[in-house]
N, C-alpha and C positions, 0 to 999 in steps of 0.2 A: 490757479484761479488768484491766491492771496498776491503774486506779485501781480497779476494784471488787475486786481481792484485797487491796492497801494496806487499803481499808476494812476488808474483813473480819478482817484481821489485828488492826486496832485496834478493831474493833468486839466481837472476841472475850472481852475483858477486860471488856467492860460485860454482857455476855449472863447472865440468870438461868436458871434452869433452864427451857426452855420445853418444858411439857407437851403436852397434844393443840394447841395451838396451835402447834406449829412439829413440830420434828422431834425425836424421842427419846423412849422409852417408858420406865418405870419399870424400873430393874434387877431381874430376878426368878431365882429359881434355875432352874438347868438341867443336863442332864448333860453337854449339848456348850456348847463355846465359839461363841457368836454375836454378832454386833451387829443389834442389832433396832433401825430408822428407819422411822419412819411417817411420812409425807407424806397430810394430809388433805387431798383435789381434792372440786371443786364434781362432784354430782352432774350426769347428761348432761339436756340442756336436755327438757323435758317432763316431768320426773320428780318434781316439785314445786316446783323451783325453790329450792331448797336453796343457801346461799353457801359459800364455802372457808374454810377456816379461819385465814384472815389471814394467810399467809404471801406473801410472791413466789412464785411458783410460777404454772406454767402451771395454770388449774383446770379442765381437764378430761381430767386422766391425762398421762402421759408417760413418760419411761424415766429410770433412776436409774444413774450411773456414779459409782464409787471408786475411788480412786487414793492408795493408803499410803505416805508417807513416811518413809525412814529405819527402824529397828529392823530385826524377824525378816526382813522382806521387801526390805532396802537392796541384795542384792548379786543382786535378781531382779525392777528394777522392770516391772510392768505395770498391766493396770486391771482391776477386776472389773465385772461387768455385761455388756450392760446388763440390770435388774430391770427390770421393766413395773409401772406404778403406775396404779391405775383406782380408780374412786370404790366399786369392790366389794371391791377386794384392794390396798389403799391401806399396808400393812404389808412391809415388805420385811427378811427375815432374813439375814443373810448368815456362812454357817459356813467360808467359806473363807481368813478373817484369822486366822493365829496369834497365839497370844498373845505380850503381850509388850508393851513401850514404845516408841512409835513418836513420830517427830517430827512427821508430821501424817499428815491424812486429808483429802484433796479430794474435794469430791463436785459433780458436776455433774449437772444435772436438766433435762433438754431432752424437744421433744414428740413427737421420732420416735428411732429407732436411727442414732446418728450416726457411729461408730466408722469405717465403712468408707468415709464420706464423705471426697472431696479437696478441698484446698485447697492454692493455690499461694502458697510464701510465699517473697518476693526469687527467684522464678525458677523455686522448685524445689518441684516436686508433691510432697505427703505426704498420709497420711491421719491424721484424728484420732487412731485409734488408735495409729497409731506417735507421736504427741505426749504422748499420753497414758503410753505406756510407756519415755520417756527416763528415765535415769537420773536420781536425784534431783535434782541440781544443775542441770543441763539444761532439767529441767522446771520448776523454782521460777523459772529466769532468763525462761524463757520467758511464764509468765502473770503475770511481773512487770515485763516488757519492753515494747516499743514495737511487736513483730510480731505479736500477736496482732488487729489490727484486721480481717485478712482473715478468721479465725475469729468474731468477731464477726458480720462481713456472713453467712458462711454458716449460722449459728444463728440469724439474720435476726429477732431480739428476742424468741424462742420458747424461751430458756435462764434457767437461775439456777444462780449455783457456789456455794458453799459450802466454808469451811478450817475444820476442829479442829485448833488448836494440842495438840501434846503426849499425845496420848491414849492412856491403857492400858487394852488390851484385857484382862482379866481370863479366865484360863481356868476353864472349867467351870460359866459363867455366863451369862446374856443382857444384852451389855452396851449401855447408850445413851449420848449425851452430845448438850450442848446443841449448837445452830448457826444461824449467822445466815445466810439464803439472799439473796442477792442477784441483782438481775436481770442479763443480760449483753446488750446491746444496742447496735447501730451506730446507732440513732435518736435523737437528742439535739435537743433545742429549743435553738437557740444564742438565749439572751436577752439583748435589748437594752431599755435603758428604751421606746424608742419603740415597744415593742411592746405595751407593758401596754395592754391595753383595746381591742384590736385581735383579731381572728377570724385566727389562724395554718391554713391550709387543711393539712391532713395531706398532702393529693396532692403537696402544694407540697415537702412535707419527705420525702416518699420518690421523687421524682424527683433532688431534688438529693442525695440520697445516692447511689440506684444504678440511675437512669434507670427506677426502676417507674411504671407508670402505673395510676393505683387504678382498682382494682373493688372491691377488696375487702381488709381488714387484718388481722390476729392477733397481736399482740403488746405489747412492752413499749418505753413510748418515755419517756428521763430528760429532766429538764429540769434542767440544772447549772447551779451558781453564782446561783441564785434567790436568796438572804441575802445576797450580794454587792451585786447591782443592786438590791434594795432597801433596803439601807442606803443607797447610795451616792446615791438620789433621794429618800429620805424617812427620814434621820436619826431613831433614836429609836422607829420603828416597834414596836407592839408586838402586832398586829391579826394578823390569819390572811390566806389568799391563798385568793381564789374562783375555782376552774378551773370556765369554763363550757362545755361539751361542746354542740355546735348542730351542725344540720343546714343547712347555709348553700345548700343548691339552693332555687331557686325554684319546681321543679316534683317534684322526684323525694323518695319516702320511703326514709327509712335504718332498717335493722335493728341493733340493737345486742344482741349474745349475750354481750356481760359488757364490766363497767366498774368498774376498782377503782385506789386512788392509792395509794403506797405510800410510805414515807420512806426514806432511804437505808440503813437498817439492816433494809430487808426487809419492815417491821412496814405491816399496812395502816392506812392514816387515813382512808379514806372509800371509800364505794362505792354505785352507783347501787341504789335496791331492789330490783329487779325484778318480780314473775318474768319472766326472761328467755325467750325475747327480748322485748326491746321495740321498738315501732315510731316513729319518732321523723317525722312528717309534714313537708315542707317550711318551713324558717324556725323549728321547734321546738327549744328549749334546755333545757338542765339543768344546774344550778350544783351544786359541791361546793364545801365549805368546807373547808382543811386548814391544819397549822400551818406555819409559816414554819421551814426547816432552819435550824440551827444552824450555825455557822461551821466546825467540824470536818466535819461530814458535809453539805456543803451541795449537795445534792442530792434530788430527789423523782423517782416513776417512774408513770406511770399503765400499765395493762392494757387494753387496748381489742380487743375482737373485734365486728367492724364491717363491714357491705356495703352498697351503693347509697348514693344520695344524695351530699353533699358534707360529709364530717365536717371539723370545725374545732374549736380550742381556745380560748378566749379567756382570758387571765390577769390579774388583777385584784387590786389591794387591797381588803381588809372592811373598807370604812370606813362600812358603813352607807347608808344611804339616798342615792340618786343621781336626776340627772334629764336629761332630753335638753335640749341645747342646738344651736341654729343661729347660724349667720351669715356673713359674705362677706368676704374681705382683699382688698386694692389691692395687688399684690405685684407691679407692672408696672415698678418701679425696680430691683427683684430677679432679673426673671426671666433673665435673660442667666447668672445662676451656679449656675441650673439645667438639668436636662437634662429633670429629672420633679420635681414638688411631690408631694408626699403626704398628709403629715400636718402637725396643729396640736396641741402640746401647751399646758396652762396651767400657771403654777408659781406659789406663792406668794413667791418668794424671785426678786431677780435671777440668772437661769441661769448668767452667768459666775461664780457663787460654785461652780458645782459642777466648773468647769473649773479653777478656781484653787487646789483643794486647802484652802479654808477654810472650806468648810460647816461649821459646828459642831455638836455634840452639844447635843440640845436644841429643834434647829427640828425641831418633833412633824410637820411636814407639808409636802413640798415640791411633788410632781407631783400637781394635784387633778382634772386632767379632758384629755382629747384627744376630736379629731374628725379625720374621714377628711377630704382637700381635694379636689376636683374643678373643674377649670378651667370655668366658664361662657364658652361658645363667643359669647354673645349681649352682653356688657358685660364683658368680659374678667376680671372677678374669679374669686377662687377660693370657693367655697361650704362650708361645713362643715357636718356632722350630728355629732355626738359626744353623750359623758358627761359628766358634772363631779358631784362628789361635793355633795348637796343644800347641804353646809354652805357652802360657798365659791361657790355660785352668782352672787352679789350683792358677792363680795368683788373689790378690785384684785389683775389677776394679769398676771404677764409672760407672751409667748409663746415659744413655740419651733416655729420651721418648718423642719419635715424634707422631704430629697429626695435626687436623685441630682444627680452631674456625672461624667461619663464613667466611669461604675460604681461610681463611692465614694459615701459617704454624705456629705450637706451638711445640716449645721445654721445655723440665723439666729435670733438672740435678740432682741426686742425692747428697745429702750431705758429703754421707759417702760412703765408699768401699766395696765391697763384692767380694766372692768368687762365681763361677758358684755354687757350690754345696749347699750355701745357700739361693738362687733363687728359693725357691720352697713356696708358699704361701709369699713372701717375701712384706712387705711395706715399701719401702724406702721414707726417708724423703726427701723431693724435692724444687728446687727451681725455679723460672724460667729463662730461657734462654734467650729466643724469643717468 
């Protein structure tokens, strides 16, 4: 939550008034002092397939909590809510906030009432309601600190937070404020460059984080440091990123009830068209193209509501046409350096450049293809089937072979370059990279 909170504070200065597509209504005269917040959510499944308003909140209704910081309530810290939000009743009007100048207004939107739920932090059990009622200094320290991961796990990727800095509640009118809502989730895909182009199974992500065995999933998943990785493997890249959601099962169908992608400021950048639910047969794929995040807010989120099948996501650079490639490598001279050999990648430049910090801006392309390596018990070779950008299918390319030794990643790079057509029973000379 700390990273999200910092991003919210910085993003607030960039946020223009977000009318119907976010939170906030035009101020209107009223006899009472109130704060009015509008959260447009998705209509229930089967009611026409309408979509949400493009903000990063749970799409099928939830509960809103508000915590004022400083101002008239500074001496009596507490939270307001929960206020239920549905597709038919999406506006919350709060009359319990005294008029005056505040230091901040913290918002939590979750899929359920959470204030009585317990969480253990550093061996001490407490409720979220008690955390929401901490004195201002302690509350800010918590959301900006390192102890909030347990709360993220409790919320299970089905919550978003927002912060309005220095709001002024004017007496006798209906007040509204611009705000960015950003997902809170313990689920993040730790991107490494060898992951590009390969399906990442959701069940592996869930099990790694909390031991969950996949049956169904509903929540936000973050993809951090994407721009940093892309700039390291492909300096000067100006294209988009393709996120391909797939059902990797060979037999079972998969039901998708919602699928959207959001940037680090909570703005929706892509969504499956629906109408929901969508049934994906075994092996079926659906691709969404999204912008590369900037270096300041280097993260994207996707919201997925899915059951059945084997859901996976493949991340690739949007370079236009691709084609399938096959081949085989003779890696017998290096077998003792690996416990497992899993992947081969193809590069236009000597891979050692990437690890020597001398890769120059202007190298418009670096990683251009990849494939899974499978040991062939018959002939001892490692066969691969993979993908390459069509533009580079006939180019001379360097190889990076990826595997593990004692549970640690091992990378070896070829000392020469080859065309794909030469990669049949190829025995490349290689040097260790990592």
